[in-house]
C-alpha positions as CSV (number, residue, x, y, z in Angstrom):
1,M,-12.7,-20.8,-3.3
2,F,-13.0,-17.7,-5.4
3,Y,-12.0,-18.2,-8.9
4,L,-11.4,-15.1,-11.2
5,P,-11.3,-16.0,-14.9
6,G,-9.2,-14.5,-17.5
7,F,-10.2,-12.2,-20.4
8,D,-13.1,-14.5,-21.6
9,P,-16.6,-13.5,-23.1
10,R,-18.1,-16.9,-22.3
11,D,-20.9,-17.4,-20.0
12,P,-19.8,-18.5,-16.4
13,E,-21.7,-21.7,-16.8
14,T,-19.1,-22.7,-19.4
15,Y,-16.7,-22.9,-16.5
16,W,-19.1,-25.0,-14.3
17,G,-19.3,-27.5,-17.2
18,L,-15.6,-27.6,-17.6
19,F,-15.3,-28.0,-13.8
20,R,-17.7,-30.9,-13.7
21,R,-16.5,-32.7,-16.6
22,E,-12.8,-32.4,-15.3
23,A,-13.8,-33.4,-11.9
24,R,-15.3,-36.7,-13.1
25,L,-12.0,-37.5,-14.9
26,T,-10.0,-36.7,-11.8
27,A,-12.3,-38.7,-9.6
28,A,-12.1,-41.8,-11.9
29,R,-8.2,-41.5,-12.2
30,R,-7.6,-41.1,-8.5
31,G,-10.1,-43.6,-7.2
32,T,-12.3,-40.9,-5.2
33,A,-15.7,-39.5,-5.5
34,I,-16.2,-35.6,-6.4
35,A,-19.7,-34.4,-6.3
36,V,-20.4,-31.1,-8.1
37,G,-23.6,-29.3,-7.1
38,T,-25.8,-27.3,-9.3
39,P,-24.6,-23.7,-10.2
40,V,-26.5,-20.8,-8.8
41,R,-26.1,-17.1,-9.9
42,S,-26.1,-14.6,-7.0
43,A,-29.0,-12.2,-6.9
44,D,-26.8,-9.2,-7.8
45,G,-25.3,-11.1,-10.6
46,L,-21.8,-10.9,-9.3
47,D,-20.9,-14.6,-9.2
48,L,-21.8,-18.1,-10.0
49,A,-21.3,-20.4,-7.1
50,W,-21.5,-24.1,-6.7
51,T,-20.6,-26.7,-3.9
52,V,-18.3,-29.6,-4.4
53,H,-18.0,-32.5,-1.9
54,S,-15.0,-34.8,-1.9
55,R,-13.3,-37.0,0.9
56,E,-15.2,-35.4,3.6
57,V,-14.3,-31.9,2.4
58,S,-16.8,-29.4,1.3
59,T,-16.0,-26.5,-1.0
60,R,-17.8,-23.6,-2.2
61,Y,-16.4,-22.6,-5.6
62,V,-17.5,-19.0,-6.4
63,L,-16.8,-17.6,-9.9
64,L,-16.5,-13.8,-9.7
65,R,-18.0,-12.4,-13.0
66,W,-16.7,-9.8,-15.4
67,E,-17.6,-11.3,-18.8
68,D,-19.9,-8.4,-19.4
69,I,-17.1,-6.0,-19.3
70,V,-15.0,-8.4,-21.6
71,R,-18.0,-8.6,-24.0
72,A,-18.0,-4.8,-24.2
73,R,-14.5,-4.9,-25.4
74,F,-14.1,-8.0,-27.4
75,P,-14.7,-8.1,-30.2
76,Q,-14.0,-4.4,-30.8
77,A,-15.4,-2.7,-33.8
78,D,-13.2,-3.1,-36.7
79,W,-12.7,0.5,-37.1
80,A,-11.6,0.8,-33.5
81,R,-9.2,-1.9,-33.9
82,L,-7.6,-0.8,-37.0
83,R,-7.2,2.8,-35.5
84,G,-6.0,1.4,-32.1
85,V,-3.4,-1.0,-32.9
86,P,-0.8,1.1,-34.7
87,A,-1.1,3.8,-32.0
88,L,-0.7,1.2,-29.2
89,L,2.3,-0.3,-30.8
90,W,4.0,2.9,-31.5
91,R,3.5,3.8,-27.7
92,L,4.9,0.5,-26.5
93,W,7.8,0.5,-29.0
94,R,8.8,4.2,-28.0
95,S,8.6,3.6,-24.4
96,G,11.0,0.5,-24.5
97,Y,8.1,-1.7,-23.3
98,M,8.6,-4.3,-26.3
99,A,12.2,-5.0,-25.4
100,D,11.4,-5.1,-21.7
101,L,8.5,-7.7,-22.3
102,R,10.8,-9.8,-24.5
103,R,13.4,-9.9,-21.7
104,E,10.9,-11.2,-19.2
105,G,8.9,-13.4,-21.4
106,R,10.3,-14.2,-24.9
107,R,7.9,-16.9,-26.1
108,F,5.0,-14.7,-24.6
109,S,6.0,-11.6,-26.4
110,T,6.7,-13.6,-29.6
111,V,3.0,-14.7,-29.5
112,I,1.5,-11.3,-28.5
113,F,3.5,-9.1,-30.9
114,G,3.4,-11.9,-33.6
115,V,-0.4,-11.8,-33.6
116,H,-0.4,-8.2,-34.1
117,A,2.1,-8.5,-36.9
118,I,-0.4,-10.9,-38.4
119,Y,-3.2,-8.4,-37.9
120,L,-1.3,-5.6,-39.6
121,A,-0.3,-8.0,-42.5
122,L,-4.1,-8.8,-43.0
123,A,-5.0,-5.2,-43.1
124,L,-2.4,-4.7,-45.7
125,F,-3.5,-7.7,-47.7
126,S,-7.0,-6.4,-47.4
127,L,-6.0,-3.1,-49.0
128,A,-4.0,-4.9,-51.6
129,V,-6.8,-7.0,-52.6
130,A,-9.2,-4.1,-52.8
131,G,-6.9,-2.0,-54.9
132,S,-6.3,-5.1,-57.2
133,L,-10.1,-5.4,-57.6
134,A,-10.5,-1.7,-58.3
135,A,-7.8,-1.7,-61.1
136,L,-9.8,-4.5,-62.9
137,A,-12.6,-2.1,-63.4
138,P,-13.0,-0.5,-66.9
139,A,-11.2,2.8,-67.3
140,V,-14.5,4.7,-67.9
141,L,-15.4,4.1,-64.2
142,R,-12.3,5.6,-62.8
143,P,-11.7,7.5,-60.4
144,W,-14.9,6.3,-58.9
145,T,-13.6,2.7,-58.5
146,L,-10.7,4.2,-56.4
147,L,-13.1,5.6,-54.0
148,A,-14.4,2.0,-53.3
149,V,-11.0,0.8,-52.3
150,P,-11.2,1.8,-48.5
151,P,-14.7,0.4,-47.8
152,L,-14.1,-2.7,-49.8
153,A,-10.6,-3.3,-48.0
154,Y,-12.6,-2.6,-44.7
155,A,-15.2,-5.3,-45.7
156,I,-12.3,-7.8,-46.5
157,L,-10.6,-7.2,-43.3
158,A,-13.7,-7.6,-41.3
159,G,-14.2,-11.0,-42.9
160,L,-10.8,-12.1,-42.1
161,M,-11.1,-11.1,-38.6
162,R,-14.3,-13.3,-38.3
163,A,-12.2,-16.1,-39.9
164,T,-9.3,-15.7,-37.5
165,R,-11.4,-15.2,-34.4
166,G,-10.9,-18.8,-33.3
167,K,-8.1,-21.5,-33.3
168,P,-5.3,-21.7,-34.3
169,L,-4.7,-17.9,-34.7
170,Y,-7.1,-16.2,-32.2
171,V,-6.1,-12.9,-33.8
172,P,-9.0,-10.6,-32.6
173,H,-9.1,-12.1,-29.2
174,L,-5.3,-11.6,-28.5
175,V,-5.4,-8.0,-30.1
176,D,-8.3,-7.0,-28.2
177,D,-7.0,-8.5,-24.9
178,T,-3.9,-6.7,-25.4
179,A,-5.8,-3.4,-25.9
180,F,-7.7,-4.0,-22.9
181,T,-4.6,-4.7,-20.7
182,H,-2.8,-1.5,-21.7
183,A,-5.9,0.6,-21.4
184,Y,-6.4,-0.8,-17.8
185,A,-2.7,0.1,-17.2
186,A,-3.2,3.7,-18.4
187,G,-6.5,4.0,-16.1
188,E,-8.7,3.9,-19.4
189,A,-11.0,1.1,-18.2
190,P,-13.1,2.8,-15.5
191,E,-15.6,0.1,-15.4
192,M,-13.2,-2.1,-13.8
193,G,-12.9,-0.3,-10.6
194,P,-16.3,-0.6,-9.1
195,R,-16.3,-4.3,-10.1
196,L,-13.0,-4.9,-8.4
197,D,-14.4,-3.1,-5.3
198,A,-17.4,-5.5,-5.2
199,F,-15.2,-8.5,-5.7
200,A,-13.0,-7.3,-2.8
201,E,-16.0,-6.7,-0.5
202,R,-17.3,-10.3,-1.3
203,I,-13.9,-11.8,-0.5
204,R,-13.5,-9.8,2.6
205,T,-16.9,-10.9,4.1
206,A,-16.1,-14.6,3.5
207,E,-13.3,-14.4,6.2
208,G,-14.6,-16.4,9.2
209,E,-17.2,-18.3,7.3
210,A,-15.0,-21.1,6.3
211,D,-11.9,-22.9,7.4
212,E,-10.0,-21.3,4.7
213,V,-10.2,-18.8,1.8
214,V,-8.5,-19.2,-1.4
215,V,-8.5,-16.6,-4.2
216,V,-7.4,-18.1,-7.8
217,G,-6.5,-15.8,-10.4
218,H,-6.1,-17.4,-13.9
219,S,-4.4,-15.5,-16.9
220,S,-5.4,-11.8,-16.8
221,S,-6.8,-12.4,-13.3
222,S,-3.2,-13.1,-12.1
223,F,-3.1,-9.2,-11.9
224,L,-6.7,-8.5,-11.2
225,G,-6.6,-10.9,-8.1
226,I,-3.7,-8.8,-6.8
227,E,-5.6,-5.7,-7.4
228,V,-8.7,-7.2,-5.5
229,L,-6.7,-8.4,-2.6
230,D,-4.9,-5.1,-2.3
231,R,-8.4,-3.5,-2.2
232,V,-9.3,-6.0,0.6
233,L,-6.3,-5.1,2.6
234,A,-6.7,-1.3,2.4
235,Q,-10.2,-1.7,3.7
236,D,-9.2,-4.2,6.4
237,P,-5.3,-4.5,7.2
238,G,-5.9,-7.5,9.4
239,F,-7.5,-9.5,6.8
240,G,-5.8,-12.9,6.6
241,S,-4.2,-12.7,10.1
242,R,-7.3,-13.4,12.5
243,G,-7.3,-17.4,12.3
244,T,-9.0,-18.1,8.9
245,P,-6.0,-18.7,6.5
246,V,-6.3,-16.7,3.2
247,S,-4.2,-17.6,0.2
248,F,-3.8,-16.4,-3.5
249,V,-3.0,-18.8,-6.4
250,S,-1.9,-17.3,-9.6
251,I,-2.2,-19.7,-12.6
252,G,-0.9,-18.9,-16.2
253,S,0.5,-15.6,-14.8
254,V,0.8,-12.7,-17.1
255,I,1.6,-10.0,-14.4
256,P,4.6,-8.4,-16.3
257,W,2.4,-7.9,-19.3
258,L,0.5,-5.2,-17.3
259,G,3.3,-4.3,-14.9
260,L,5.9,-3.4,-17.4
261,D,3.6,-0.7,-19.1
262,P,5.2,2.6,-18.1
263,A,1.6,3.7,-17.6
264,A,0.9,0.9,-15.0
265,E,2.1,3.1,-11.9
266,S,-1.0,2.4,-9.9
267,F,-0.7,-1.4,-10.5
268,R,3.0,-1.5,-9.6
269,D,2.1,0.3,-6.2
270,R,-0.6,-2.3,-5.5
271,L,1.9,-5.2,-6.6
272,L,4.5,-3.9,-4.2
273,R,2.2,-3.6,-1.3
274,F,0.7,-7.1,-1.9
275,G,4.2,-8.4,-2.1
276,R,4.8,-7.2,1.5
277,A,1.6,-8.7,2.6
278,A,2.8,-11.7,4.4
279,Q,-0.4,-12.7,6.0
280,I,-1.7,-13.8,2.6
281,P,0.5,-16.7,1.3
282,W,0.9,-16.5,-2.6
283,L,1.5,-19.6,-4.8
284,D,2.3,-19.0,-8.6
285,V,1.6,-22.3,-10.6
286,R,3.9,-22.1,-13.4
287,A,3.8,-24.0,-16.7
288,P,6.9,-23.6,-18.8
289,W,5.2,-25.1,-21.9
290,D,2.4,-22.4,-21.7
291,W,3.4,-19.8,-24.3
292,L,0.5,-17.5,-23.1
293,S,1.9,-17.0,-19.7
294,I,5.1,-15.3,-18.1
295,H,6.9,-17.6,-15.7
296,R,10.6,-17.1,-15.6
297,G,11.4,-15.0,-12.6
298,N,9.9,-13.2,-9.5
299,P,7.0,-11.0,-10.9
300,L,7.9,-8.1,-8.7
301,A,11.5,-8.0,-10.0
302,A,10.2,-8.6,-13.5
303,C,8.1,-5.2,-13.1
304,G,11.1,-3.2,-12.0
305,L,10.3,-3.6,-8.2
306,T,12.5,-4.8,-5.3
307,P,11.0,-7.7,-3.6
308,T,11.3,-7.5,0.2
309,D,11.0,-11.3,0.3
310,P,12.6,-13.1,-2.5
311,G,10.7,-16.2,-1.7
312,R,7.5,-14.6,-2.4
313,P,5.6,-15.8,-4.3
314,S,6.1,-19.6,-3.7
315,V,6.4,-21.4,-6.9
316,L,5.1,-24.6,-8.2
317,R,6.4,-25.8,-11.5
318,V,4.1,-28.3,-13.4
319,M,5.7,-29.9,-16.5
320,I,3.4,-31.0,-19.3
321,R,4.1,-34.8,-18.7
322,D,2.6,-34.4,-15.4
323,L,-0.8,-33.6,-16.8
324,I,-0.9,-35.4,-20.3
325,T,0.4,-38.1,-22.3
326,G,3.1,-37.7,-25.0
327,D,0.4,-38.3,-27.8
328,D,-1.8,-35.4,-26.4
329,V,1.1,-33.3,-26.1
330,R,2.0,-33.5,-29.8
331,R,-1.7,-32.9,-30.7
332,R,-2.3,-29.9,-28.5
333,Q,1.1,-28.1,-28.0
334,W,0.3,-25.7,-31.0
335,N,-3.3,-25.0,-29.8
336,L,-2.3,-22.1,-27.7
337,F,-5.6,-21.6,-25.8
338,Q,-5.8,-25.3,-25.0
339,M,-2.5,-25.3,-23.4
340,H,-3.2,-22.1,-21.5
341,F,-6.3,-23.8,-19.9
342,Q,-4.5,-27.2,-19.5
343,L,-3.5,-26.3,-15.7
344,L,-7.3,-26.1,-15.0
345,M,-8.1,-29.3,-16.4
346,A,-7.8,-32.9,-14.8
347,S,-4.3,-34.5,-15.1
348,Q,-4.2,-37.7,-16.9
349,G,-2.0,-39.3,-14.0
350,D,-3.0,-40.5,-10.6
351,S,-0.4,-38.4,-8.7
352,G,1.1,-35.0,-9.0
353,F,-0.5,-31.7,-9.6
354,D,-4.2,-31.6,-10.5
355,Y,-6.3,-28.5,-10.4
356,L,-9.2,-30.4,-9.1
357,D,-7.5,-32.0,-6.6
358,L,-6.0,-28.7,-5.4
359,V,-9.7,-27.5,-5.2
360,T,-11.2,-30.4,-3.7
361,G,-8.6,-32.3,-1.8
362,P,-8.0,-32.5,2.0
363,E,-4.8,-30.5,2.0
364,P,-5.3,-26.8,2.8
365,V,-3.9,-24.8,0.2
366,H,-2.0,-22.5,2.5
367,V,0.0,-25.6,3.6
368,L,0.8,-26.4,0.0
369,V,2.0,-22.9,-0.5
370,T,4.4,-23.2,2.6
371,R,5.5,-26.6,1.3
372,C,6.4,-25.1,-2.1
373,R,8.3,-22.2,-0.5
374,Q,10.4,-24.7,1.4
375,D,11.1,-27.1,-1.6
376,R,13.9,-26.4,-4.2
377,L,14.2,-28.0,-7.5
378,P,16.8,-30.8,-7.5
379,P,19.7,-30.7,-9.6
380,G,19.0,-31.9,-13.2
381,S,15.3,-30.8,-13.2
382,P,13.9,-30.0,-16.6
383,S,14.5,-26.5,-17.9
384,E,11.8,-24.1,-18.5
385,S,12.2,-24.3,-22.3
386,E,11.2,-28.0,-22.3
387,F,7.8,-29.4,-22.6
């Protein structure tokens, strides 16, 4: 099991701690034993891996690391953010991207561009406060006090960014994540290529060493996982067709966030090729209640491509009541990052979808993908607008 995290600067051991805690909850609720081993960083620093034992199944869970790349881009320098946000928004608006993203992910686009509006409002507020303070200075000090307005406004904005870095707004995080996504789309993240190549080689060499190989991409790694697997297939077109099943699972997908950018021609080519790679089943786990994912339609069609197989990816829709109780829904639903990670956490029920059960359970993932492809939502199923 290869796990690619999203745009997250935290140490990989954080994910191990989350995994171990949630595994205990799943084990207690489902009446089973799940033993999570000690994490070990690889000698080259590329991954953090641990072993999980449950129900006579042994799983090697490998977290592929790129938090160092995230840390180089988040948080951005305040000046770089102040200069880059207006330029990026202008490019996206002029190209028609904003309208396209809103069409494919209305709530996601509301969050992303709403946060950018908050950022611009905070910048104007900082300037207004700095100007007001300068106006209070004695007339004898003018015009020198006017020269102090820009640095004072900059300092105020920097303080506001630190104050809004965490919940509930996460302004710097989402602004910088957006900047990275569109820089990557335009080929302006050269550090990612070698890292993805290294990930691809790690995954390619795992074939034949286990009963099954699964690649999980969460959030931004929903598109990075496709990039990695396309690289594997470019080096080894027979990968996944020699007896060891290989599957891709996207969770909290944001593929159109990247793919709709007119600059993302290279990614769209890779997405189309992967869409045709039938030897690697693809499961898209969708949470209609997750405002930080895009989950309405086929991701290829959403990016302006024609899917050769309308049933790819297979889709597993998970309603929020399948995971947490009503009281917890009310308490958590406006904590966007909490809800974005909910699919990676233990279910409060003893049946239905549970990520830890997906990882440690006896059912092979490729069998689940096939079953989801064959299943259809019954009439009267909850719509995607419902929690």
